[in-house]
N, C-alpha and C positions, 0 to 999 in steps of 0.2 A: 618193862614198863608195868607197874602197879595195875592191879584192878580198878583202885580209884583213878588212877591216871587214864586209864583207857575209857572210863565213864565219862570223864571230864573231855576227852577229845571226842567222844561220840557226841556229846551235848554240842560242842563246838560246831562239828558237821551239820548237825540239826538245826541249828539256829541260823546257819550261814545260809545253808539251802531256804529256809523261810524266808528270810532276808531279799534272797535272790528272786524266789517267787515273787514277792510284793513287788518288788522293784520290776519286774517284767510287766506286771498287772498294771502298775501306776504307768509306766511307760506306754502302755496300748490308750488308755484312759487320755493321758497327756496330747497324743497325737491324732484323737479324735477331734471332731469338729462340729462346734454344735452351729444348726442353719435353721434361720427362721423361713420359714414356711408360710406363705399368705394366698387365701384365697380371698378373690374379689369378681363378683358378678357386677359388670359396669354399666349396666342399662341401656343398652343401644349407645354407646359410645362409638361415633365416627368422627372422621376430620372436618373440623369446620370448614373446610373448603369444600365440603360436598353438600349438594341440595338438602339431602336428609338427615344433616346433622343435628343432633340434639342438645350439643353444646358450644358455647361463644369458646372463640380464643383465650378469654380470661377464665373461662371456667375450667379448659384444659390446663392452663397455671397452676388454679386451687388441687386440681386432681394432683398435681405433678408436685405440688406441696406436700401433698398430705402423701403420696408414695414415698418423697424422700425422708421424711418425718417416721415411717415404718421402720425403713432400711431391709427390707427383706433378702433374701438370698434368693429364693424362688417365688415368684408369684404364678399362681393360676388364675387366669381371667376366662369369663365368658362374656358374650353381649361385645363383642369390640370388633369393629369396622377392620383390623388390619395391624401389621408390623408398623404402618407409617404411624398411626394415632398411637398403637401401644408406645412408641419410641417417644414421641412427644410427652407421655405421662410418665413413663419408668426412666427413660434416659439412655444414653450411649453406652453405659458400662454394664448392659446387658445381654444375652443373647437370646433371639427369638425363634417360637416355633408355634406355628399357627396351624391352623385345619383351612381347611375349604370354606369357603362362605355358605351358608345358609341360606333359604328363601329368602330373608330379610336382610341377605346381603353381611349377616354379622358370623363371626367366628369365635371360637374357644382355643385358646393358646397358654404359653408360658413365656415369659420372661427369668432369663435364669441367669445369674453374676456370671459376668467373664472369670471371676477368679475360680469357677466349677467346673467340672469336666464332662460333659454330657456326650456320652459315647454309644447312646443310640436313640432314634426318635423316629416313630412312626404315627401315621394317621389311622386310626381305629376307624375304619368304614362300618362295620357292622351294628355298629350303633345307630346308624342313619334313621331317623323316623319322617314321616311325612313332611316334616318342615327341614330335612337334610341336615341336620345336627349329627356333627361327626365327634371323635374323642380323638384327644392329642396324647402319647403313651412316650415317655423319656426314661433313660436308664442314667442315672449320677453315680459316678466312680470316684470314690477318695482316695488320696496319696497314698493310704496304706492299703488299697485294695479294696474296700469294703465298696458293696453296691446297693442302690435301690432305686425301686421302679415304680414312675407313678402315674397314673392316668387321669386325666382332664375330661370330667364330663358335663353337659349341660343336659339333664333329662328332660322330657317331657313335662309339661305343666297341667294342674287340673286333676289330680288324682293323688292329694296328700296324705290320705288316710284310709282310702277303699284298701281290704284285703286283694293282694294279686295271686294268679292273675284276675283282671277284671274286664268286662266289657259294658260296664256302667256307662261311660262317655267315651269320647274319643283320646280324649287325654292317657285316661286308666287303659285301654286297648295299645296305645303307643308306647308307655310305660313299661306295658307287660312285655310288650315284645321287645324293648330295650333291656328288659331285666334278665331274658335269656340270653342274648349277646353277651350282657354285662359278666353274668354267672359263667360261660365260657372264657372270659378272659380271665376271670378269677382261680377256676378249676387248672388253666395252663400255668399261670405263675405260680400256683400251688405247687404243681409237680417240677416248675424252675427251680425253686426252693431259693428265688432272692425275695429280701424284704419288700412288702411292696403297700401301695397306699392308692384309693381312689379319692380324687379330692374335686369339687365343682358343685354345681347347683344339682343337687339330685332329686329335688322336686316333692321331697317326702319328709313326713315329720320320724325321721328315724330313733331319735333320741326315744319318743314314746314307744316305738315296735320295741327298741331294745329293752326297755326297763319293764312292760308289760308283757313281752314275751308275744307280739302281735304277728301273724302271718301276713308279710308284706314283702317289701323292696329286701331288706336284709336276710330275713329267713330264705328267699330266693337266691340270694347269691352264697347265702351259707351252706346251700346243699349237699356241695363235694365234703364240704366237713363233715358234715351231718354222716355221708355214705360211709367216710372214714373211718369215724367213730363207730359205726354200727358193725365195720367189719372189725376192730377193735374190741366190739363188744364194751365201749364205755364213751362217754360223752368226750367230743373233741373241742377246744374252744377254737372261734373262728372268727370273721371280722365283727370289728366293732366302732362303733361312732365315737370320736374322741370328745364330742360335746356332752355326754351321757345324760345325766339328768339335769342340766343347766338349761336356763331358759333366755332366750333374746333379750337382751337390757336396751341395745340399741334401736329406738324406731317401736318398741314392742306394741303396739298398737297392731300391728300388722298381721303378727302370725303368734300362735302360742308354744312355738317349736321352731326349733332351726330347719330350713331347707338345703342349706349349704353345710357339707360334710367333710369332715377327714375320717374316711372308712381306714381302717387301717387293720392288717393281719397281726396273728400272735409275735411273729419276729420284728416286725416292726413296731409294734407296740413296746417292745424290750429298748427300742432307741429313741422314742419319744421323752424329753426331759418331762419329768413329772409336774403336772399341773398348771403345764403351761400354756394350755389350750385358753385363747382370750377372744373377744371381740376388739377389732381397732375399729370402734366406731366413731360418731359424731354426735356423740350426746344423747340423752333418751328423748328429747323433744323434739318432735316431726315438725317439717315444715314443707310445703311444695317447692320452696325457694331452695332449702337445703336438698329435697331430693335431686332438683335439676343441677345443681351446683355437683353433688357428689354420687349417690346410685340411690335406688330402693332397696338395695343392699348393701349391708354393711359388711366390711372385710372381717374375717376371723386368720386368727394366726396360732402357728405352734411353734415350738422348737424341739428337733429332732438331731441326736448326736450320731453323726457317721464316720 
């Protein structure tokens, strides 16, 4: 073979290798699945048959219609009476994972599409405050072997902006204690190496903390990352809220910043579909009647590719 012929053959091999590499990469993308995750604090949602019910059967139907319109794969809910009530809202095509009741008879929990494989589920008891609120921790596995881990929480209210730890109020004392328990969970997940997310009502203006670098819940949760960065003698990226610098547009009279959040670690952040964070709201104009029908919290949603 001539020198020119050898060079041509070599170029063909290189091109063929590049094409195969690209095909494999595209194959990996095509087999991943985009999941819609929704967080919804449902404002003391109990079954209409109970004496303490805050909704009528007709209002449950309105919630069910709103849920169907969202079409979520995973819903993290707070302030729900139990799986029976959740079933009436989200329907039979979901698996339900609920915590124990708190002192008000309410729970946090997940509704996970039957199309998804939940390989592990736990109730995270160290989060229990004076009101008995617990966390629910699930692991989702995809057909291609990828895993994500999600913790659903409802932290104590009344301490949205104070530096932590704080004893300024009972709410601040409770959330300071919960921050320690939550930081331990984060540290374990960091060691485990599985992409993870904390979603729920965190009762903090974390967007402000993140932008202004204020000491608060986010800095408490990121201490294990900071320690790792100190060991490497360089800053290390930690948890971030997906709301970023966005402000609530749904019934924004209530709060200047989000209190419901998706907190994601750096690995999970790579799986989030860019610019997919949204409110799944009920319009900007608030009324007592609307709040009664829906909730005093508007759902938030994001797309994750697994």
